[in-house]
N, C-alpha and C positions, 0 to 999 in steps of 0.2 A: 230737160237735160241739164245737169250742173256743170257750170263752166267756172274756171279759175284763171285770172289773168296769167299770162305766160311768165312774166318777171316775178309775180308773187308766188306762182307755183314752184318756180325753181328755188326760190328762197325757202319755202316750206320744206321741200325735199331735202335741201342742203342741210337745213337746221336739224331735221330728224335724223339724217345720216350722221352728222357731227355728234349729236347727243347719244346715239347708239354706240358709236365708236369710243367715246369718252366713258361709256358705261362699261366697256371691256376692261379686264384686269390689265394693269400697266406692266406686269412681269418685272418689277423693279428689283433686282437682285444684284449680287456682286459680279456675276458672270453671265454672258449671253449663252444661248442654247448652243450655238456653234462652238464656243469655248469649252463648255462642259463636255460635249461629245468628243472633243480632241484628247480628253483625259482617259477615255475608256475604249476598250476593244469592241469588236462586233457583237459577241454574245451579250455583253452588258447593255449595249445600246439598243439591241432588239427588245429586251425586256423593259428598258426604261422608257422607250418611245412608243410602246404599244397603244396606250390610251389616246395619244395624240392622233394617230391615224383612225382609231376607232371613232373619236369625237368629231374631228373634221370631216372625215369621210362621210359619216352619217349626216352631219349638218349640211354639207353641200347637196346631199340628195333629198333635202327637205323643202317643203314650200314651193314645189315645182308647179302647182296649179291652185286655183282657188274656185274653179267651176269647171264642169265638163262641157259647158255650152259654148260652141264656136259657131257664129253665123256662116252661111254658105255664100252670101252675096253682099253682105253689109260689112264695111270695114270697121274694125275695132282697134283701139289704141290704148294701152295703159302704161303708166310710168309710176314707179314708187319705190318702195323698200321693203325687203323681207328680213326678219331677224329670227334666228334659230338658237335653240338651247338643247344640248343632249345631256341627260342625266348620267353621271358616272356612278358605278357601283363601288362599294368599299374595296372590292378586289382590284379595282383599277388603280388604287393608291399605292400598291406595293407589287414587287415582282420577285420571283425566285426561280432561277434556272440552275439545274444540276447537269454537269457533263463528266464523263469518264475521261481521265487524262493519265498520261505517263508522269511520274513524279521525279524524273531525272533532274529536272531544273530546280526542284525543291529539296534536294539533298537525299533522296532516296532512289538511287539508280537501279533500274530494272523493275521497280515497283509501279503498280497502278493505284489510282485512288479517285476521289471526287473533287471537282472544283465547282464551287458554289457561288453564284453571282446573286446578290439579293440587296434589297433597300427600297427606298421610295422611288416611284416612277416620276416622270416629268410633272405630274399633278398630284404628287404625294405630300406628305407632311414636311413642312419647311424646316423643322428642327431635327430631322433625322439625316444621317449620311449612309450611303450604301457601303457595301464591303465585298471583297472577293476572298474566299477562304478555300485552302487546299486541305483535304482530309486524307489520312492514311489509316486504314483499319478503324475508321470512326473518329479518329483523333486529329484535331486541327494542327497542322504543321506549318502553315503559312497564312498570313492575312495582310491585306492592304486595304486602304480606304477607297470607296468608290466616290460618287458625286452626290450632291444634294438635288432636291427637286427644283423645278423652276418656279412653281407657284402652286399653292394648295387650292384646288378647285373641286367643287361638287357638280358644276355644269361646265361644258365647253361651249363657248359662245361664238356667234358669227352673225354679222350683218352685211347685207349687200343691196346695192341699187338694182333694179330690174326694169326692163322695158320690153313690151310685147306688142306684136302687130298681128291681127288675124282677120278673118272674114273673107278670104280669097279661096273659093272652092272648099270651104270647111277646114282650111289649114290655119295654123298659128305658129309664129316663130317667136322665141323669147331669147333675150340676151342679158347676161349678168357680167358685171365688170367692176373691179376696184383697182384704182391706180396703186402702184407699189408704195406702201407706207410703212414707217417704223413702228412696231408694236412693242416698245420697251425691250426687254431682254430676250423676247422671242425672236427679234431680228426683223428684217424687211419681210412684209407679207404682200404678195401679189395674187390676184384672183381673176379668173376668167371662165365663163361658161355659156353654153348655148343649148338650145333645145328646140324641138318641133312637136306639134300635136295635130291629130286629125279627128274631127267630130264623126264618129262611126254612126251616130244616130241619124245622119243624113241618108244613110242606106236603109234605115228602118224607121220611116217617118211616124209609124203608129205607136212607137214606144212612149210610155208616159213620162220617161225621164230622159236626160241628155247623157250620152255616153261618148267618151273620147279615149284615144290611145296616144301615147307619146314617148319620147325619149329625151334624155339629157346627158350631156357630157360636160365636165367641169375639171379645171386644175387649179390647185393652190400651192404656191411656193412659200416656204417658211424659211427665213434666213438664207444662207448660202448652201446649206447642207440637205435640205429636204424639199422634195417635189412630190406632191400628192395629185392623184387623179380619182375621179369618181364617175360612175356610169349608172343610169337608171332607165329601165323600160317599165312603163306603167300603164294601167288602165284606170279610168275615173268614171264615176257616175255622179250626177247631181240632179236636184230637183229645186226649181226656183219658185219662191212665193212673192208676195208684194214687195217686201223690203229685205228678205234674206234668202240666201241660197245655201242649202245643206249639201254636203258632198262626201263621198268616200272613195277610196281607192286601194289598189294592191300594186306592189312593185317588185320586180326582180332587180336587184342592184349589186354593185360591187365597188370596192375602193382599194387603193394601194398607195403605198409611199416608197419612193426611191430615196435612199440615204447614201450620201457621198461625203466623206470627210477624211482628214489625215489624222491618224492616231499618233500621238507624240511618243508613245512607248514609255516603259517604266524606268525610272531612275536614270534619265538621260539616254535611254536606249535608242535604237535605230527607229525613226518614224516609218509608218506603213500606211498605204492608202487603203481605206475601208470603203466597200461598196456592197450593198444589199438592198433587198426589197421586203416589205412587210405588207401582207394583205389585210384588209379590214375584216372584222368579224361578222358584219351584217351582210347577208345576201338577199334578204327580202323584208318587206314591211307591209302593214296595213295602216290606212290613214282615215281619220274622221275629222271633218271640219265644218265651218260655217263662215259665210261671207255676208256681212250687213252692208247694204247699198243705200247710202244717204247722199248720193252724188259722189262723195268720196267713199271708196270701198275699204271696209275694215274686215280682216279675215283672221281667224285663229283656228289652229289645228293641232292634233296630237297624232304622233306616229308610234306604232307599236312594232318592235322587233327585238333584236338582242339587247338594245338599249332603248329607253323611252326618249322621244324627241318632241319638243314643243316649238311652235312657230306662230308668229304673228306677222301681219303685213298691212301696209297702208298704200293704197293705189289711187292714182287720179287718172281719169280718162273717159272714154265713151265706148 
């Protein structure tokens, strides 16, 4: 059994966590996400924020296990860190929303037309600015500037410490947690999650593989305006060899974002409170991964769903 001194182990985990957090984008722009949202109404904000909930929602439901094997009577303990990256599509970089509106406020009383919200999303091109345009009979009759993106990204990144305890009646409990920290112009980020798993293979001892089922619930707060939550119910199967464990799984998952802020209004207009929710696009995934056990466990996996997600982990324990 590989053992690492307690003080040295804490230093190693802390150093890895800090390195991963420093690797995340600094989101260093002129305005924070909260300040940008205050300049636009609900329809614009829904399109602008969509890839944020898609990325963070999928990330938090990633890396929930690295094996399906959970002993029935032998205590297990693991502590380490998981890092996730969700690949964004080109379509996630821009948005376009069209609404039917009355044009009374645009100088065409009694007429109806189209109001078009379009531009870069929160993860779009940094040299572009969004716009809101009113159309009557296909002709633009009004236009104002929207807001810029926060940062141009191809991957949404997340890293979190993780601790798990198992081996009691085939059960395992896992906890994830990050203290609230400032992530540049993204604002303060706080993260908490917990889950439980059960080794179904104890009910079928002749199976040549290990099988488990589990669930996870997590929430992630971003700035003062956004609160996200994610839930996953999964099944996993694994096979252990001398130094490596290969595993696969399938999950039913969901994620959502609650958005609350005060819209300043146009040209010094009356401020209004905005509150709405956005559901994540991914409702299920398949997972393939492998864990290398050299005393220290190293694992890597790929998740297939609406978006592709990559994860890597480093775990110490027994």
